[in-house]
N, C-alpha and C positions, 0 to 999 in steps of 0.2 A: 380696683382692688383697694386702693387707699380710701376711696369714698365709702365703700362697704365696711371696711374695718373701722373707720372713724365713726360711722353711724351706729354700728352694732357694739362698739366698744369691746370687741372680742379679739383674741389673738388670731393671726392670719391662718395658723394651722388648723383652727377649728371651724373655719368657714367652709361651706360647700364648694365654693370655687377652688379653694386650695386643695381640698380632698379630691375633687375631680381631676385636677391637673396632676396631683401626686399619683393617683391610681392609674391614670391613663396616659401618663407622660412618657418620657424616654425610657424609663426603667421597664415598663411593660412591653414596649417594643423590643428592647434589648433581650428580655427574657424569651419572647417569642422567637426572636432570631436565633438565640442559643438553642432553644428546643428544636428548631428546624434544622440547624446544623447537626445536632445530635442524631436526629432521625436520618439525615442523609449519610452520616458516617455509619450508622447501623445498617442501613440498606446497602452501602458499598461493601461492607464486610460480609454481608449475607450473599451478595452476588459475586464475591471474589472467588469462592470455590467453584462456582459454575464457570466463571471466566477462565480459570486455569484449566479446567477440563476441556473447554472449547479450544483453547490455545494449543493444548497437546494434540487434539484431534486435527486441528488445522496444520500443525507442523508435520504430522504423519501423512496427511494428504499431500502437502507440498513436497515431501520427500519422495512419495510415490510418483508424483507428476514429474519430478526431476529425473528419477530413474528411467521412467518410460521415455522421456525426451532424450536422455543420453543414449539409450538403446536405439531409438529411431535415428538419431544423428549418426551413430556408428554404422547403422545399416545403409544410410544414404551415402556416407563417405566411402564405404566399401564398394557400393555400386558405382560411384564415380571413378574410383581407382580401377575397377575392373574394366570399365569403358575406356579409360585412358590406356590401359595396357593392351586392349584389343586394337586400338588405333596404332600403337607403337609395335605390336607384334608382327606386322607386315614386314618391317625392316629387319626383324630377327629371323624370319623364315626364308627370306631371299638371300642368295649368295652375295657377298660383297662386290664381286665383279659385275654382276647384273646391276646393282645399285649405282656403281660408278659409271657404267655405260649409259644408263638412263639419265644420270645427273649431268653428264658431259655433252649431251645432244644439244644441237642448236634448235631453237624454237623459231618458227616463222609465224608472224602474225599477219593475217590477211584482213585488210579492212574492206568490207563490202558496203557500199552505200546504195541503198535502194532509192530509185528515183520515181 
């Protein structure tokens, strides 16, 4: 650069080397970067409305799934409680004297060994 300037006896800003560096240097890259960011912001704002509609739909679907799951869980718990009550209802239908006599019996365990 100094050699060209000394040879041409011209100011540096009028040389083609300087003009090329000035036009294609960091400022043009920065302007392209700024333009790209602006485009991305515009795209994001354009998609924001669609995103909010999708989120509302997903929240409604999630609420429906939770309601169905809660109803199914309630049905399963009710069935488990009915089964437990069936097992315990034997003791409610027998007289207490019969239960005491069965509970106080002696149990004999016979071991048989097959040879």
